[in-house]
N, C-alpha and C positions, 0 to 999 in steps of 0.2 A: 501494499499499499504505500503511494506516495504520503510523504511527509505533510504535505498542504492538505491533504485528504483527512488524513486523522485530528490536525489542528481545527480543522474546522467542522470536522463530523462529532468530534468530542461532546463538544458543547450543544450541536444543534439535536443529535440523538437522544441528550441525557435530558434537554430541555422536555423532548417528546415524554420521554420515560418518568419525567417529576409531575407531569400534568395526570399522570396515574397514581403513583405512588409518592408524591412530595409530600404526604402527612405523614408518611410511618416514621417511625423511631432510626430505620434501616437510611430514611434519605438524606440524612446529613453526612454518611460514610459514603454514599454514591457520588453526592456534591463535592464531595471533597476529592475522591477519585477521581472524575471525571476532571476536574481541575488539573488534578495532577498530571494526569498525564497529558494535557494541553500542555503545561510547564515544561515536563521533557522533553516532548515534541519543538517546542520552542527553543529551547535551549540547545536540540540537536540542530535547529536551523541555523541558530547563533553561531555554532562552531564550524558549520560549512561556510557562511557568509566570509568569517575571520580566517579561515582558511585557503577558500578558493577565491573571495571578492564577491563581487552582486551577482546574481542571477535570476533566471525569468522561469516559470515551471505553467505545465499547461498550455504550451503554446507562449503567448505572452501574458496570460490572464491573471498571472500573479507575479509578483517581482521583491525580492528582499535584498536591501544593501543594510550599509552598517548601521542608515539610520533608525530606518523601520526594524530592524531586526532587534536592534536594542530595546526600541518601545515593547514592542511583541514580549523580550523578556521579561523586561517590568510589569508589562500589565499581567503576563501570565501567573509571575509569582504573588504579586499583590491579591489577584484574584482566586486563589489558593489559600492564603494565608487567610482572607477575609470569610472564605466557606469554611474552614478551620473554627473560628471565630464564632461563625451565625449560629453555629450548631447549638451553643449551651444559650446562647442570648435568644436565639428563637426559639427555643421550648420552653424557658421562662418565661416570653411574652404568651404565648399558649397558655401555661398553666396560670397567668392573671387574667387570661379571659379578655386580652387585645387583638388576638387572632386566633381564630377558626380554623378547622383542619383544611376547609378548602382553601382560604386564604393563606394557609401554610404551602398548601399545594401551588397556589398561585407566585408565592415567593419564588420557592426552589423553580419552578420551571420558567421563569421570566430574569431569575438571576443567571442561568444558563444561555437564556436565548440574548440576555443582554453583552455576556460574554462573546458568544459567537458574533456578534455585530460589531465589535469593538476588533477583532481577528480579524473580519474580513474588512474593516477601514484599513486596517493597518498593512493586506497583505495585497489587498487587489493592485493592478496595473491600471484600472482604469476610472479618471474622473469622475465619471456617472456612477458606476457603481460603488466608488468611496461614499459618495453622495446617498443614495440609498440607503448604505450598511450603518452608515452615521443616524439615517431618519429613523432605521429598524432598533438603533441602539436608544435612541430618545424615544421612543414608543414604549419599549421593555421598561424602563427606567419610570414612565407616567404611571402605569397600573403598579407599581412596586410603591412609587410616592404617596399614594392613595390607598395602601393596603391595610390601614388601619379604619378607613372608612370614618373616620369624623367629618365634620364639618370642616374644621380645618384642611385635615390632609386633602378632602378632596378639590378644597379651593383653592390650594397649593399646587396639586396636580394640574388643574382646569390652567392655572395660571401658568404654568412649564409648558404644557400645552400648546399654548396659544402663542407665547412670547417667542418659544423655541421653533414652532411651527411657521410664523411669520419670517424668524431669521433661518431658517432651514430654505423659504422662498426665494429668500435673496439671493444664497448659495446658488440655490439652481439656476437663479437668472444670470449671475455671475457666470457659470458652468456653462450654461449655452452660448454667450458671450463670446468664451475660451474656443467652442466649438465654431460659431460664424468665421474667428479668422484662421482657426486651425482646417478646416474643413479645404480650406484653398489650398493649403500645404501638402496635405495628408489625405485628402479626399474626404466622400462623404459616409464616411463607414467608422467602425472601432478604433480605428487608427487615430484617429481625428481627438479621442479622448484617453488615449494608453499615453500613461505618463513619462516613460520612458523614450516614446518617439516624439512628443513634445518636447522634453527636457533636449533631447540632441537636435531637436528645428525650432530651439526657442527663437533665435536669431533671425528667422523667417516670419514670424506672427506679427499681427500690426500692434504698432504699439501704442497705440492711442483706443484701441478694443483692448486691449490687455490690462492698460492704465483702468478704463471703465469699470471691467470686469472687477478688478481688484477692490475696487471701491464696494461692489455689492459684495463680493467674497468675506472682507474685512468686517463689515458689517454682520453676515449670515453666519460664519462661522464664528466671529467674534461673540457674538451670542450664545453658543454653545460652550465657548472659553469662559463666559462670565465677566466680559468687558467691560469696564463703565461707559456709557451708560446703559447697556442691554441687559444689565447681570442683576435686575430684581426677580427673576424667576429664584435664582441660585439660595438666597436664605430661607426663602419659604420651601423649597424642596425639601433642603438640608433639616431644617427643622422638624418638618411634621413626617417624612419617612424612616422607615426602619432604621438603626444606627450603621449596619452593614451597608446599606444602598448609600449613607452618607459618605461612606469610607471609601466605595469605589468612584462615587461620584466626583471626592474631591481629588482623589487618589488618579483616577486613570479617565473617567471619561471628560475630563477636561483637556487632559494631554492629549487625547483623541482628537478633540478638534483642534488644538492646537498644529496638531500634526497637519492636518490638513491646510489650516492656513498657510504654514509654513512651505509646505510643498507647492500650494499657488505661486506662495511668493521667488521662491528659485525662476520658475516659469517667467512671470513679471520681469524679475532681474534680467532675465537673458534675454526678452522682448526690447526692452527699455534702454537697457544698459544706463539707468541712471537709480536714483535712491528714494523716488517717490514712494515706493511699497514700503522700504525698511523706514522710512520718518513717519507713516501712519501708523506702523506697527508699534513705532516709539510712544507719539503722541497718545495712543488709547493706553500702553502698557503706562504711563506715568501716571495720566489723568484716573486710571483703577489703581492703582499703589496709592496715591495719595486721597481720595473718595474713602477706599475702603479703612486705610487706617483711620481718619477721621470717625467712622461708622462704629470700629469695636467699641468706642465708649460709648455709645447709647444703646449697646444692648443689654438684654434681662435674660434670654434664652441662651444657653451654653451652645448649640451645637449650632444655632444662627451665628452667634458669635465666631468659632470656628470658620465658617463659612466664609466671612468678610476676611478673615486670614487668607480664605483660598484665593480669594478676588484678588487680594495683595498679591499675592506669590505667581499666580498667573499673569497678573500684571509684569512681574519681572521678569519673567519668561519670556512676556511679548518683547519688552524692551528689549532684552538680550539679544533676541533673534532679529528684531528690526536693526540694530547697530550691524549686525552680518558679517560682522569678522572673524575669521579663524576663534578667535581667544573669546568672544561672545559669547559664539554658537557653543565651545566648549562648556561655558559659563550654565548656559541654558540647559544643555544638554545634562549638566551634572547638578542644577537645579532641580530639574525634573524628576529625576533620582532622587534625592534627598527630599523634597516635598512629599512626593506620593508615598515615600515610606514612612515620612514620620506622622504626615496628617490625618495618613489611615490610622497608624496607631494610636494618635490621639482620639479620633472618633473611636475608636475599638475601647480604649479607657472610657470616652464620654457614656458611653452605651452603657457601660458596667454601674457609672457613678449614678445616672439616671433611675436606672433600676433600682439601687440600692436607697435612694432618699427619694424616690417613687416622684421624683418632679427632674424636667429641664429648666426648670426657672433657677438663677445662680445664686440668690438671695435664700433660698433656701436648700442649699448644699454647700455644707459646710461640716470641715473636720475629717477629711476622707485621709487624711495619713494618720489619725488616731482611728476611725472607723474603721478602715480596709488598708493598710501600709501599701499592698500592691498599687490598689486604683489611686491611690493619691498621690503616691511618688510618681508612679508613671505617668499620671497627667502634667506635674510638677515639671520632670524632665523634658516629657515632650514638649512643653510650650517653653523652657530654656533653648531646646533644640529651633522649633520652628520660628525664634525670634531672633536665631541669627547668633547664638553664642556658640564661642569654639568652647570643645576644638571639632562639635558636629559638622556634618558635610554640608548645609544652609552656610554657616559661617563661611567657609572655603567657596563656597559657587557665587554669594554675594560679593566676597574680595575681589574673585575673579573679575567678577560684571563690572564693578567698579573701574577696576583696573583697565577694563577694556575700554570703559566710557570715557576715562581720561584720557586716553590716546585719541580720541575721535571727538566727542562732544563732550569737554570739560565742564560745560557751564550746567549740564544736565548733574551732576554728583549731588551738589547741593538739596535740592528740593526732592532727589531721590533719599538721601540721608535723614532728610527731616521725617520723608513718611516714616522711613522704619523705626525712626526714634518715638514716635506719636504711636505705632502699630506696636510697641514694644510696650510703652506705657499702657495702652488699653488691654493688652493680655494680662501683663501683670496685676494689672488693679482688680481683674476680676478672679484672676485665679490664686491670687495668694489666699483670700479668705476662702475660697472654696476648699483648700486643700487643710490649710492651720486652722480655720474658725471652730466653734463648740459643735460637737455632733448634735443634730436635732433627735429628739426622742422618737420619731419614729422612723428613724434608719433603720434599714433592714438587712440581714445576712442573706446574699446570694451564692450561688455556685457560679463563679467566674472562670474564665480560661484568658491567663494574661500572656500565655507564651508567645502567639503574636505580636503582642505589645515587643517584650522584651527582643525579640528577632528583629522588629522592625527598627528601634533605637539603636539595638546594637551594630547592626548594619550601617546605618546614619551616621553614629560614633568611628565607624572603620572607615568609612568614605573622609570624615573630615581629618583623622589622623594619619593616616596612610593609603591613598589610593593606590588599590592594586594597579600594576602595572600592566597586565591586560587590558583593563576596564580604562585606563586611562588611554593607551595604544584607540581602542575601541573607540573613544568619545572623540579622538583625536582626528581620524579617520572620518568619523561622521561630519564634524564640524569644517573640516575641510572640504569635504563632498558638499554642504550646502553653502560653502563659500562658492563654488564655483572654480575651485583648485584643484590640481592633484597636490598632496604633502610633499 
């Protein structure tokens, strides 16, 4: 069996199986097994790319290079650890009556369908299929956000569906504009949307059409990324959906949308030989950092607060890829990795904290270190890591980003630093009393699984202390690829 068939088939087939057995106790084991199979397959594909270079499969339907196979491995890893975490978490949700057997079946089925959509986005060689797969992933998460069926959850899912539906429609129009100019070069067929052919012939595409297309694409895919001002769906979706879905939304789906945007940017850069696409990404990225940093201070719900932290960090990544130099791209890739690991770990911890305290309102979450040291210290260390403190990987990536910005756009460093300081103050203003306050009388003892948290934070620490040479070489290859130059 082809590795691509196994990678895409495992979550798709499991999604169908879970539609019938997702309410049973064995569902968690099946969910973990399917995710682990996809992870092993993704790592096998990554090894092949690192050894042999980029390649296509099934004709030119699928394509892997150092950039997307890196994200594929990261996505498969976080999906697997989330499946491990969600076992005891969703069992507790069922025991307290928040989900029924039918909704638990829906959860497991849509989780695997969501994962399938992300894998398809990352491996397809066709811009049209990439758009369809991203929409599929979105529709699956809409059902997951509304899982609890409360008025607030349904409203959040509806808002998510409407705003992202408008965004994806704009991205579709941008894709159509690309086809309008590429069909003059590559013919009126699949070749006109095949990314590898578009990349090789980018210099022949009409610059004005590609520029207009990117305006629609950055607004469309930027909505999925959570860039300001298209971000309003994200805090509601995080706040009302199950915590494992908050983890994969922040740690994975936002990355996938940014991946699609960066792929389109490389085509626009090749067609226009200018910096317009990069400047637009830098502008949206900086705006997102500043607005999210200020918004952190006004939050009352712990999951909403960390959703604004995700908006801030996606802004930093968008800014890094907007600069577009090899060093900035390297910083963006490292930040993608560190943020996915740390933020998903934080959401795992927050989920257990909310279950122990019976609420997501931060004013009622107190004394976590005393009540349950694992949850309390996990939240505190995760917050230290995501705030950019050394020696975690987020600090390293932010340091590299500022170094790259000083070389090309030194004037932006001051507002970016200001945004990070404001965000740091907002995070610790809320987290410190949650960790060290007086334990409420209604605090409950719950069964938790902190292993995924420890693994994620440990890996983030390794990224900051000593980036493994093979991983640094991997990032460097992808960074130069995105820059359009050979190493």
